[in-house]
N, C-alpha and C positions, 0 to 999 in steps of 0.2 A: 736594935732589939727585936724588930719585927721580922728580920731576915734569918729565921732560923733555918738551920741546914735541912731539916725534914720538909719545911715548906717550899723551900727552893727546889729541891729534889722533885717533890710531888707537882708543884705548879708549872714548873718549867723545864723538868727533866735535866737539871744541872747535875752533871756527873760527879761522883765522889771526888775525884782527883782536883776539881775546880773549887770545891767548897773551902778548902783551907786557904787558898790565895784570895778567894773572894770576901772571906770574912775576917782576915788577919789585919787589924788595925794597929798593931804593935809597932810604935816608932822605931823600936831598936832591931826589928826584924830586917834582914838583908833584902834589898829590893829584888834580887834574884829568886827570893822565896815566894814573891808575890806574883809569880807568873806561872801559867799552866797552858801549854800548847797541845792541841790535837787537831785532827783532821777537820773536825766539825766546830771548833770553837778556839777562841784566844782569850786568855785572862790575863790582865796586867793592871798595874796600879798607875794612877794618873793624879794631877793636881788641877784645881780649878780655884780661881781667885774670885770671891764673891763679896759684896758690900757687906760690912758688919754694922752692928748697931752704933749710933753716934754717941757723943757726950750729952747731947741735948735731945729733948722729945722730938720726934719727928726727923731728926738728922741722920744722915748715913755716913758711917764711919769709913775708914780706909779699907781697900780691898784686902780681904784675908784669905790665905790659903786653906783649902780643905782637902783632905785625902779622899779620893774616889777609887773604887774598884771597878773596872770595866770588863764585861764579858761580851765579846762579839761572837755571835752564833748565826748559823746560817738562817734562823728564823726570828731573831730578835737582838737587840742591843740592851744589856741590863747594866745599870749603874747602881752601885751601892756606896753609902757614905753614912758617917755616924751623925753628922749635922742634920737637923730637922729642916731641910730645904727641898723645895720641888725644883730640881736641877734643870729640867727641860724649860721650865718657865723663867728660871733665872737666866738662862743661856740666851733666851730670845732667838731661837733656831730660825734661820731663814733658809729654806730650800726650794729650788724650782720644782714645779710640778712634773711628774712622770719621771723623775731621777731613779736610778737603780738603787738596789740594795747597798752596793758599795758606796754610791754617792751619799746616801743618807748617813752611813757610819762616818764617812768623811765630813760631812756638815757638822756632826756631833763632836767629833775630836776636833775640828777646826775652830769651833765655837769655844772649846775648852781651853785650846791654845791661845785663842784671842784674849782670854781673861788674864793671862799672864802677861801678855803685851800691855794690856790696860793697867795692870798692877805696876809694871815697871815704869810706865809713862807717868802714872801718878806720883811715884817717887821722884823720877827725874824733874817733873815740874815743881814739887817741893824743893828740891835742891836748887833749882834755878831761881825760885822766888827767895829763898834764903840768901843766896848769893847776891841777888839784886838789893835786897834790903839790909845786907851786912853793914854798909856804911852808917846806916841810921839807927842800927841796934846799939845800945850802949853796954848792955850786959853780956859779957862773953859767956856766962853761964847759960843764958837762954839759947845762944847760937850752939854751944857745945852740946847742951841737952837734945836739942832739936837734931843735930848731927849725929849724935849717938842712936837716937831713935831711928833715924833714916838708914844708918848703917846697919842696925839690927834687923830691920825689914829686908834690906838687901841680902844680908846673910841668910835669913830664913828662906828667901827666894832661892838663892844659890843652893841651898841645902835640899830643897823640894825638887828643883829642876834639874839638878846635876845628874842624878841617876836616870832621869828620862832621856837625857841627851843620848847616852850610849846605848839605850835599848830601843829607841824609837824606830831606828831603821829596820831592826830585826823584826819587831812587832809589825810594822807596816807590811813586810814581806809575808808574815804569817797570816795577817788579815786578808790580804788579797788572795790567799789560797784557801780560805775557809770553805768547806763544801757546803753548798746550798746558798751562798752569799751571791747573788745575782750581780754581774757586772754589765757594763755598757761599752767595753772597749777603752774607756779612758783610763789613764794612769793615775788614780787618785792616791795610791800608796806607793 
């Protein structure tokens, strides 16, 4: 709600063509409509998996996917999401001192990709635990209900990450070519 188009234009100089893909969170919109490429910026959608609230007070629930719009510009990296989270704090970014602009962009995207690996590991561990406990469990309804839930989570991850797989190579090439995004000779993208 705070990312009004005029505020983004005024504060960061976000071009008109980038506003629609940055602010479009319609789940039915085609992933190709959430991309804007130019010499000085790249806009694309991405997914990040963060801890959700748990069932009990103080508990942390399973990692849940959030839609993030990313704009890589020669002067900044902008992330926009509907969920009220401080993404940089949640990601726990770790970057070496003195890295280039491209290195910093790589660190941000790598941390976001790592959350998907964490979410997948969480599901795999739950399936392994269920398999290990299966002989002890008497009620097949409990096992089936848990399996359905895990299967639904896997399906959600596939739905979210599938479109990213086909576009990430292209986006990587475009990020590496953004004007003003200082590199250091490393092939981050």
